C-alpha positions as protocol buffer text, in pm:
chain_id: "A"
residue {
  index: 1
  type: MET
  ca { x: 0 y: 0 z: 0 }
}
residue {
  index: 2
  type: PHE
  ca { x: 110 y: 356 z: -69 }
}
residue {
  index: 3
  type: GLN
  ca { x: -14 y: 637 z: 159 }
}
residue {
  index: 4
  type: TYR
  ca { x: 9 y: 922 z: -94 }
}
residue {
  index: 5
  type: THR
  ca { x: -178 y: 1191 z: 102 }
}
residue {
  index: 6
  type: ARG
  ca { x: -277 y: 1219 z: 465 }
}
residue {
  index: 7
  type: ASP
  ca { x: -620 y: 1076 z: 388 }
}
residue {
  index: 8
  type: ARG
  ca { x: -575 y: 860 z: 76 }
}
residue {
  index: 9
  type: TYR
  ca { x: -387 y: 544 z: -10 }
}
residue {
  index: 10
  type: CYS
  ca { x: -365 y: 297 z: -298 }
}
residue {
  index: 11
  type: HIS
  ca { x: -253 y: -57 z: -373 }
}
residue {
  index: 12
  type: VAL
  ca { x: 84 y: -89 z: -551 }
}
residue {
  index: 13
  type: GLN
  ca { x: 31 y: -294 z: -871 }
}
residue {
  index: 14
  type: SER
  ca { x: 352 y: -498 z: -879 }
}
residue {
  index: 15
  type: GLU
  ca { x: 721 y: -525 z: -794 }
}
residue {
  index: 16
  type: SER
  ca { x: 793 y: -330 z: -1113 }
}
residue {
  index: 17
  type: GLN
  ca { x: 575 y: -44 z: -996 }
}
residue {
  index: 18
  type: MET
  ca { x: 734 y: -54 z: -651 }
}
residue {
  index: 19
  type: ALA
  ca { x: 1073 y: -23 z: -820 }
}
residue {
  index: 20
  type: ALA
  ca { x: 944 y: 280 z: -1016 }
}
residue {
  index: 21
  type: TYR
  ca { x: 843 y: 440 z: -685 }
}
residue {
  index: 22
  type: GLY
  ca { x: 1195 y: 394 z: -550 }
}
residue {
  index: 23
  type: GLY
  ca { x: 1211 y: 31 z: -443 }
}
residue {
  index: 24
  type: PHE
  ca { x: 1143 y: -177 z: -138 }
}
residue {
  index: 25
  type: SER
  ca { x: 1393 y: 24 z: 69 }
}
residue {
  index: 26
  type: LYS
  ca { x: 1113 y: 285 z: 89 }
}
residue {
  index: 27
  type: VAL
  ca { x: 874 y: 38 z: 256 }
}
residue {
  index: 28
  type: THR
  ca { x: 801 y: 55 z: 626 }
}
residue {
  index: 29
  type: VAL
  ca { x: 726 y: -290 z: 768 }
}
residue {
  index: 30
  type: VAL
  ca { x: 462 y: -280 z: 1042 }
}
residue {
  index: 31
  type: PRO
  ca { x: 306 y: -552 z: 1258 }
}
residue {
  index: 32
  type: ARG
  ca { x: -44 y: -444 z: 1154 }
}
residue {
  index: 33
  type: LEU
  ca { x: -147 y: -247 z: 849 }
}
residue {
  index: 34
  type: ALA
  ca { x: -329 y: 72 z: 954 }
}
residue {
  index: 35
  type: MET
  ca { x: -369 y: 298 z: 653 }
}
residue {
  index: 36
  type: MET
  ca { x: -541 y: 635 z: 697 }
}
residue {
  index: 37
  type: GLY
  ca { x: -839 y: 762 z: 502 }
}
residue {
  index: 38
  type: GLN
  ca { x: -987 y: 629 z: 181 }
}
residue {
  index: 39
  type: GLN
  ca { x: -853 y: 340 z: -26 }
}
residue {
  index: 40
  type: THR
  ca { x: -850 y: 465 z: -388 }
}
residue {
  index: 41
  type: GLY
  ca { x: -779 y: 137 z: -566 }
}
residue {
  index: 42
  type: THR
  ca { x: -474 y: 55 z: -770 }
}
residue {
  index: 43
  type: CYS
  ca { x: -192 y: 311 z: -771 }
}
residue {
  index: 44
  type: ALA
  ca { x: -103 y: 511 z: -1081 }
}
residue {
  index: 45
  type: TRP
  ca { x: 246 y: 475 z: -1227 }
}
residue {
  index: 46
  type: PRO
  ca { x: 504 y: 750 z: -1166 }
}
residue {
  index: 47
  type: ASN
  ca { x: 596 y: 975 z: -1458 }
}
residue {
  index: 48
  type: GLY
  ca { x: 850 y: 829 z: -1699 }
}
residue {
  index: 49
  type: PHE
  ca { x: 882 y: 603 z: -2002 }
}
residue {
  index: 50
  type: TYR
  ca { x: 754 y: 246 z: -1986 }
}
residue {
  index: 51
  type: ARG
  ca { x: 713 y: -60 z: -2206 }
}
residue {
  index: 52
  type: ARG
  ca { x: 534 y: -382 z: -2123 }
}
residue {
  index: 53
  type: ARG
  ca { x: 766 y: -683 z: -2154 }
}
residue {
  index: 54
  type: ASN
  ca { x: 541 y: -844 z: -2419 }
}
residue {
  index: 55
  type: GLU
  ca { x: 492 y: -531 z: -2636 }
}
residue {
  index: 56
  type: THR
  ca { x: 711 y: -292 z: -2833 }
}
residue {
  index: 57
  type: ALA
  ca { x: 502 y: 21 z: -2768 }
}
residue {
  index: 58
  type: VAL
  ca { x: 663 y: 279 z: -2539 }
}
residue {
  index: 59
  type: TYR
  ca { x: 442 y: 505 z: -2328 }
}
residue {
  index: 60
  type: ARG
  ca { x: 532 y: 843 z: -2185 }
}
residue {
  index: 61
  type: LEU
  ca { x: 361 y: 918 z: -1852 }
}
residue {
  index: 62
  type: TYR
  ca { x: 388 y: 1285 z: -1758 }
}
residue {
  index: 63
  type: GLY
  ca { x: 215 y: 1590 z: -1617 }
}
residue {
  index: 64
  type: VAL
  ca { x: 123 y: 1708 z: -1268 }
}
residue {
  index: 65
  type: GLY
  ca { x: -117 y: 1538 z: -1029 }
}
residue {
  index: 66
  type: VAL
  ca { x: -201 y: 1503 z: -662 }
}
residue {
  index: 67
  type: VAL
  ca { x: 116 y: 1303 z: -592 }
}
residue {
  index: 68
  type: ALA
  ca { x: 457 y: 1451 z: -674 }
}
residue {
  index: 69
  type: GLY
  ca { x: 598 y: 1274 z: -978 }
}
residue {
  index: 70
  type: VAL
  ca { x: 265 y: 1117 z: -1079 }
}
residue {
  index: 71
  type: GLY
  ca { x: 87 y: 1315 z: -1348 }
}
residue {
  index: 72
  type: THR
  ca { x: -240 y: 1288 z: -1534 }
}
residue {
  index: 73
  type: ASP
  ca { x: -121 y: 1254 z: -1894 }
}
residue {
  index: 74
  type: ILE
  ca { x: -15 y: 960 z: -2112 }
}
residue {
  index: 75
  type: CYS
  ca { x: 92 y: 925 z: -2473 }
}
residue {
  index: 76
  type: HIS
  ca { x: 261 y: 660 z: -2685 }
}
residue {
  index: 77
  type: VAL
  ca { x: 592 y: 731 z: -2855 }
}
residue {
  index: 78
  type: VAL
  ca { x: 540 y: 725 z: -3232 }
}
residue {
  index: 79
  type: ASN
  ca { x: 887 y: 622 z: -3355 }
}
residue {
  index: 80
  type: GLU
  ca { x: 1256 y: 580 z: -3271 }
}
residue {
  index: 81
  type: GLN
  ca { x: 1341 y: 937 z: -3374 }
}
residue {
  index: 82
  type: GLN
  ca { x: 1085 y: 1076 z: -3131 }
}
residue {
  index: 83
  type: MET
  ca { x: 1220 y: 857 z: -2851 }
}
residue {
  index: 84
  type: GLY
  ca { x: 1563 y: 996 z: -2934 }
}
residue {
  index: 85
  type: SER
  ca { x: 1428 y: 1350 z: -2892 }
}
residue {
  index: 86
  type: PHE
  ca { x: 1304 y: 1249 z: -2547 }
}
residue {
  index: 87
  type: GLY
  ca { x: 1653 y: 1128 z: -2449 }
}
residue {
  index: 88
  type: GLY
  ca { x: 1667 y: 774 z: -2584 }
}
residue {
  index: 89
  type: PHE
  ca { x: 1555 y: 422 z: -2503 }
}
residue {
  index: 90
  type: GLN
  ca { x: 1795 y: 377 z: -2208 }
}
residue {
  index: 91
  type: GLN
  ca { x: 1539 y: 551 z: -1984 }
}
residue {
  index: 92
  type: VAL
  ca { x: 1254 y: 313 z: -2072 }
}
residue {
  index: 93
  type: ARG
  ca { x: 1153 y: 79 z: -1789 }
}
residue {
  index: 94
  type: VAL
  ca { x: 1043 y: -266 z: -1906 }
}
residue {
  index: 95
  type: VAL
  ca { x: 766 y: -397 z: -1681 }
}
residue {
  index: 96
  type: GLN
  ca { x: 522 y: -686 z: -1649 }
}
residue {
  index: 97
  type: PRO
  ca { x: 258 y: -739 z: -1922 }
}
residue {
  index: 98
  type: THR
  ca { x: -32 y: -657 z: -1687 }
}
residue {
  index: 99
  type: ALA
  ca { x: 87 y: -303 z: -1603 }
}
residue {
  index: 100
  type: ASP
  ca { x: -203 y: -55 z: -1613 }
}
residue {
  index: 101
  type: PHE
  ca { x: -29 y: 262 z: -1731 }
}
residue {
  index: 102
  type: GLY
  ca { x: -358 y: 444 z: -1782 }
}
residue {
  index: 103
  type: ARG
  ca { x: -466 y: 424 z: -1418 }
}
residue {
  index: 104
  type: GLY
  ca { x: -542 y: 779 z: -1303 }
}
residue {
  index: 105
  type: ARG
  ca { x: -457 y: 933 z: -1640 }
}
residue {
  index: 106
  type: GLY
  ca { x: -647 y: 1062 z: -1940 }
}
residue {
  index: 107
  type: PRO
  ca { x: -687 y: 882 z: -2273 }
}
residue {
  index: 108
  type: VAL
  ca { x: -376 y: 758 z: -2457 }
}
residue {
  index: 109
  type: SER
  ca { x: -283 y: 956 z: -2765 }
}
residue {
  index: 110
  type: PRO
  ca { x: 29 y: 979 z: -2985 }
}
residue {
  index: 111
  type: CYS
  ca { x: 302 y: 1192 z: -2826 }
}
residue {
  index: 112
  type: ASN
  ca { x: 366 y: 1534 z: -2977 }
}
residue {
  index: 113
  type: THR
  ca { x: 631 y: 1525 z: -3247 }
}
residue {
  index: 114
  type: ARG
  ca { x: 864 y: 1737 z: -3037 }
}
residue {
  index: 115
  type: ALA
  ca { x: 1000 y: 1663 z: -2689 }
}
residue {
  index: 116
  type: GLY
  ca { x: 882 y: 1878 z: -2405 }
}
């Protein structure tokens, strides 16, 4: 679980998502789970570039939201040249096939032709 505001928390989707949030070193182990406020479902993914292990499509998650580093926008990278303009494929995280990148974000559209 991720307590992202004083009165809201969500369920982390997977080990891959936990790694995107900074890894298990960020986890506090407690004898009894006592989250505060409302459970909001599955957590959204942090901003960045992601690809599901079983697909070639790369998604850019970006924008500003309630949680620092977790925005409301998503687009798919249209080609290798565009990914190069964003800084290259070395920043793409490859994650499990069931990753729900759209959670908490608007509809997926092609990324703008320019980085930014």
